[in-house]
C-alpha positions in Angstrom: 9.0 -26.9 16.3 6.2 -27.4 13.8 3.7 -24.7 13.1 0.4 -24.9 11.2 1.5 -21.8 9.4 4.3 -21.1 6.8 5.1 -18.3 4.4 1.9 -17.6 2.5 1.1 -16.3 -1.0 -2.4 -15.1 -2.0 -4.6 -14.6 -5.0 -4.9 -10.9 -6.0 -8.3 -9.3 -6.1 -8.7 -6.9 -9.1 -10.8 -3.7 -8.8 -12.0 -1.8 -11.9 -11.5 2.0 -11.6 -12.3 4.8 -13.9 -8.7 6.0 -13.7 -7.1 2.5 -14.1 -5.4 0.7 -16.9 -3.7 -2.5 -18.0 -0.2 -2.0 -16.5 -0.5 -4.9 -14.0 -0.8 -7.3 -16.9 2.0 -5.6 -18.9 4.5 -5.3 -16.1 3.7 -8.3 -13.9 1.8 -10.7 -16.1 -1.3 -10.6 -13.8 -4.3 -12.2 -15.4 -6.7 -9.2 -15.5 -10.3 -9.5 -16.7 -10.5 -8.4 -20.3 -11.3 -4.9 -21.6 -11.6 -3.3 -18.1 -9.6 -0.5 -16.6 -8.1 -2.1 -13.5 -6.9 0.5 -11.0 -6.3 -1.7 -8.0 -4.9 -5.1 -7.2 -5.7 -6.0 -3.6 -2.8 -8.2 -2.8 -3.3 -8.8 0.9 -6.8 -7.9 2.3 -9.0 -9.0 5.2 -12.0 -6.8 4.5 -15.7 -7.2 3.7 -15.1 -5.9 0.2 -12.5 -8.6 -0.5 -10.6 -11.3 1.5 -7.4 -12.8 0.2 -7.4 -16.5 -0.6 -4.2 -18.6 0.0 -2.6 -20.1 -3.1 0.2 -22.2 -1.7 0.8 -25.2 0.5 -1.6 -27.2 2.7 -3.8 -24.2 3.5 -4.4 -23.3 -0.2 -8.1 -22.3 -0.6 -8.4 -21.0 3.0 -8.5 -17.2 3.4 -7.0 -14.5 5.5 -10.3 -14.1 7.5 -10.1 -17.8 8.4 -6.4 -17.4 9.5 -7.3 -14.5 11.7 -10.2 -16.5 13.3 -8.2 -19.7 13.9 -4.5 -18.8 14.0 -4.3 -15.1 14.9 -1.6 -15.5 17.5 0.7 -17.5 15.3 0.1 -15.2 12.3 0.5 -11.9 14.2 2.8 -12.6 17.1 3.3 -9.1 18.7 1.6 -7.3 15.8 -1.7 -5.7 16.8 -4.9 -6.6 14.8 -7.0 -3.7 13.3 -10.5 -4.0 14.8 -10.1 -7.7 14.9 -8.8 -8.0 11.3 -5.4 -8.4 9.7 -3.6 -5.1 10.4 -2.5 -4.2 6.9 -4.1 -3.7 3.6 -1.6 -4.1 0.7 -2.4 -3.0 -2.9 -0.8 -2.1 -6.2 -2.4 0.9 -7.9 -2.2 1.6 -11.6 -3.0 5.3 -12.1 -3.4 6.0 -15.8 -5.3 9.1 -15.0 -5.4 11.3 -11.9 -7.2 10.0 -8.9 -9.7 12.1 -7.0 -8.3 14.7 -4.5 -9.1 13.0 -1.2 -8.3 12.6 2.5 -8.7 9.8 5.1 -9.9 10.9 8.6 -7.4 11.1 11.4 -8.0 8.9 14.5 -9.3 11.8 16.6 -12.0 12.6 14.0 -12.8 9.2 12.5 -15.3 8.0 15.2 -17.4 11.2 15.1 -17.5 11.0 11.2 -18.4 7.3 11.5 -15.3 6.4 9.4 -12.0 4.6 10.0 -8.6 6.4 10.2 -6.2 5.3 7.5 -2.4 6.0 7.4 -0.6 4.7 4.4 2.6 4.8 2.4 3.3 4.8 -1.4 6.3 3.3 -3.1 6.6 4.3 -6.8 7.4 1.0 -8.7 7.0 2.5 -12.2 6.4 6.0 -13.5 6.1 7.8 -16.8 8.5 10.8 -17.3 5.8 13.3 -16.3 4.3 11.3 -13.3 3.5 13.3 -10.2 1.7 13.2 -6.8 -0.6 15.7 -5.1 0.4 15.6 -1.4 -0.4 18.1 1.3 -1.0 21.8 0.8 1.2 24.2 -1.1 2.7 26.7 1.3 0.4 29.6 2.1 -2.8 27.8 1.2 -5.5 28.6 3.8 -8.7 26.8 4.7 -10.7 29.8 3.4 -8.9 29.7 0.1 -9.4 25.9 0.0 -13.1 26.2 0.6 -13.5 28.9 -2.0 -11.6 26.9 -4.6 -13.8 23.8 -3.9 -16.8 26.0 -5.0 -15.2 27.2 -8.2 -13.5 23.9 -9.2 -9.9 25.1 -8.8 -9.1 23.4 -5.5 -6.1 21.5 -7.1 -4.3 24.8 -7.0 -4.1 24.5 -3.2 -2.3 21.2 -3.4 1.5 20.6 -3.3 2.5 18.7 -6.5 5.7 16.7 -6.6 7.2 15.0 -9.7 8.1 11.4 -9.0 10.2 8.6 -10.5 10.7 5.0 -9.9 12.0 4.4 -6.4 10.4 7.4 -4.7 8.3 7.0 -1.6 5.8 9.1 0.3 4.3 8.6 3.8 0.6 9.6 4.1 -0.6 10.0 7.7 -4.4 10.2 8.1 -5.5 13.8 7.6 -3.0 14.5 4.7 -4.8 15.5 1.5 -3.5 13.5 -1.5 -4.0 12.1 -4.9 -1.9 10.1 -7.4 -1.3 12.1 -10.5 -1.4 10.2 -13.9 1.4 7.9 -14.9 2.5 6.1 -11.8 2.3 2.5 -10.6 2.3 2.4 -6.8 2.8 -0.3 -4.1 0.5 0.9 -1.3 0.9 -0.4 2.3 -1.8 0.9 4.6 -3.7 0.5 7.8 -6.6 -1.9 7.2 -9.3 0.7 6.5 -11.1 2.0 3.5 -12.7 5.3 4.5 -12.0 7.9 1.8 -13.5 11.4 1.6 -13.3 12.9 -1.9 -12.8 16.6 -2.2 -12.7 16.9 -6.0 -12.9 14.4 -8.9 -11.9 16.5 -11.9 -15.5 16.8 -13.0 -15.5 13.4 -14.5 -18.0 10.6 -14.4 -17.5 7.1 -13.0 -17.7 3.8 -14.9 -21.5 3.9 -14.5 -21.6 7.3 -16.4 -22.6 9.3 -13.2 -20.4 11.8 -11.3 -18.8 10.1 -8.3 -19.9 11.1 -4.9 -17.9 13.9 -3.1 -17.7 14.2 0.7 -16.9 17.9 1.3 -18.0 18.3 4.9 -16.3 15.1 6.1 -13.2 16.0 4.1 -13.0 19.5 5.6 -13.4 18.1 9.1 -10.5 15.6 8.4 -7.9 17.7 6.5 -4.8 18.9 8.4 -4.6 22.5 7.2 -1.2 22.9 8.8 0.3 20.2 6.5 2.4 22.1 4.0 4.6 20.6 1.2 5.6 17.3 2.7 8.8 15.7 1.3 9.5 12.3 -0.3 11.2 9.7 1.8 15.0 10.2 2.0 17.2 8.4 -0.5 19.5 7.2 2.3 20.7 3.6 2.0 22.4 1.9 5.0 24.5 -1.2 4.8 22.8 -4.3 6.2 24.1 -7.9 7.0 23.3 -8.8 3.4 22.9 -5.9 0.9 21.5 -2.5 1.8 18.4 -1.1 3.4 16.4 2.2 3.2 13.8 3.2 5.7 10.7 4.4 3.8 8.1 4.7 6.6 7.9 4.3 10.3 4.9 4.9 12.5 3.0 3.3 15.3 1.1 1.1 12.8 3.9 -0.3 10.6 7.5 0.0 9.5 8.5 -0.3 5.8 12.0 -0.8 4.5 13.3 -1.1 0.9 15.9 -3.8 0.7 18.5 -4.1 -2.1 20.4 -7.4 -2.6 23.0 -8.4 -5.3 24.3 -11.6 -3.8 22.9 -15.1 -3.5 23.8 -15.2 0.1 20.7 -15.9 2.2 19.6 -13.6 5.1 17.4 -14.6 8.0 14.3 -12.6 9.0 13.8 -11.9 12.6 11.4 -10.6 15.2 8.0 -11.8 16.5 5.7 -9.7 14.2 4.0 -10.5 10.9 6.0 -9.5 7.8 4.9 -8.7 4.3 7.4 -9.0 1.5 6.8 -7.4 -1.9 9.3 -7.7 -4.9 9.7 -4.7 -7.2 12.7 -5.8 -9.2 14.6 -9.2 -9.6 13.6 -12.4 -7.9 13.4 -13.4 -4.2 13.2 -16.9 -2.7 11.5 -17.1 0.7 12.2 -20.4 2.5 10.9 -21.9 5.7 11.6 -25.6 6.4 10.2 -27.3 3.3 8.1 -24.3 2.1 9.7 -22.2 -0.7 8.0 -19.2 -2.3 9.6 -17.9 -5.5 8.6 -14.2 -5.9 9.0 -12.2 -9.0 8.2 -8.4 -9.5 4.6 -7.8 -8.4 4.5 -10.8 -6.1 3.8 -10.7 -2.4 4.3 -13.0 0.5 3.1 -13.0 4.2 5.6 -14.4 6.7 3.7 -15.3 9.9 5.3 -14.2 13.1 5.6 -17.8 14.2 8.0 -18.6 11.4 9.8 -15.2 11.0 13.0 -16.2 12.9 13.5 -19.3 10.9 12.6 -17.9 7.5 15.5 -17.2 5.0 15.3 -14.9 2.0 17.7 -15.2 -0.9 17.9 -13.0 -4.0 18.7 -14.4 -7.4 21.0 -11.6 -8.6 20.1 -7.9 -8.3 16.8 -7.7 -6.4 14.8 -4.9 -4.7 11.9 -5.7 -2.4 9.8 -4.0 0.3 9.6 -5.4 3.8 6.6 -4.2 5.8 6.3 -5.1 9.5 3.0 -4.6 11.2 3.4 -3.1 14.7 
């Protein structure tokens, strides 16, 4: 059966950030604009601030917005759109400095705050020896202490800090306060939303030389003050038909697995939902009929639901990749 769609690759969209760097160029050979600190590469996005353009096959030059308007059923299958848009927003973040301490509003608060909820997960693809995350509250921190420390600039002391290394992963439901510390490169898979409330920005100025806006009342309304010292995803690997798999995140919005392969034997994808593949180490070949996408570290591919059951993936030697399925 012939489909209009096939496994798709997209042009990344680079975002300059005061905390960014040049790691995306060094590690993955991405063609960054010169002399600019690039903090985010939006790899798969269907948002007003940036829409991904297809780079392979007959649909090259079309974008994800067009796909959602003309081929949503073939693309998504049983996956649910997010307010009419593609359900996931997928990025790589290069945190050369600490990000602002922030929170995304939970679903039950978002409408009243005129924002969108955002649940996300982080996979640490590269890290310096002293890289860390700020995630959730340290045990015993109270809302009163948190508010007091916002006033005196010491609110970071309320956060739970976790050292991280390559291969670590953290799930971030809406309402969980968080920030990337300096020194990590993160693959971020999230609900398609971009509402962020900043609590504290380390008293720095933005790229325009002005302090960046804080959103204290909205943040306080959004933070889960019962969320103490969350743990990283378990290191548990399970055998799969080909290679091994490790569940990193599972929620009503998406499921993310880390998959490790050492053999050339192909494995077939399955299901009737849209799948995002992201290579972190090695090389992965994604094949559907005549379409073949060769992915190296830092490369992403969207497998439409209509092709999922007849798409094969094959690793060239030792390869690790993320597989995100939109629910």
